ZAMARGU-4260 file (C-alpha; in steps of 0.2 Angstrom, whole numbers, plus 5000, padded with zeros to 4 digits):
<rodrens>
0) 4848/4858/4900 | 4863/4858/4912 | 4867/4843/4924 | 4869/4846/4942 | 4887/4841/4941
5) 4890/4856/4929 | 4881/4868/4940 | 4890/4862/4955 | 4907/4863/4947 | 4903/4881/4939
10) 4897/4888/4956 | 4912/4880/4965 | 4925/4888/4954 | 4916/4905/4954 | 4915/4905/4973
15) 4934/4899/4974 | 4939/4913/4963 | 4930/4926/4974 | 4938/4918/4989 | 4955/4918/4982
20) 4953/4937/4977 | 4948/4941/4995 | 4963/4931/5001 | 4975/4940/4990 | 4968/4956/4996
25) 4971/4951/5014 | 4989/4946/5011 | 4994/4961/5001 | 4983/4974/5009 | 4976/4980/4992
30) 4964/4995/4996 | 4946/4993/4991 | 4935/5009/4991 | 4917/5009/4987 | 4911/5027/4985
35) 4919/5036/5000 | 4919/5020/5011 | 4935/5010/5013 | 4931/4991/5015 | 4943/4985/5029
40) 4951/4969/5033 | 4938/4961/5045 | 4924/4962/5031 | 4936/4955/5018 | 4940/4941/5030
45) 4922/4936/5032 | 4920/4937/5013 | 4935/4925/5012 | 4928/4913/5024 | 4910/4913/5018
50) 4915/4911/4999 | 4928/4897/5004 | 4914/4888/5013 | 4902/4890/4998 | 4915/4883/4987
55) 4918/4868/4998 | 4899/4865/4999 | 4898/4866/4980 | 4912/4854/4977 | 4905/4842/4989
60) 4888/4843/4981 | 4897/4839/4964 | 4905/4823/4972 | 4888/4818/4980 | 4879/4820/4964
65) 4892/4807/4956 | 4888/4795/4970 | 4869/4796/4967 | 4872/4792/4949 | 4881/4775/4952
</rodrens>
């Protein structure tokens, strides 16, 4: 139904958007509170790093799928 390229592109963009939101939160100190718990900077930094890495992996997977087709 969907090609591997489309799935890799979609997941890469999704992970990139989450990573950018976490990066914005880190740079501008936007408070995040879930219930009564405030999510602090180190947790947001790890979220930024993990989702940036997932985005890179997804985009590299898209590029590798192109090479397999040729």
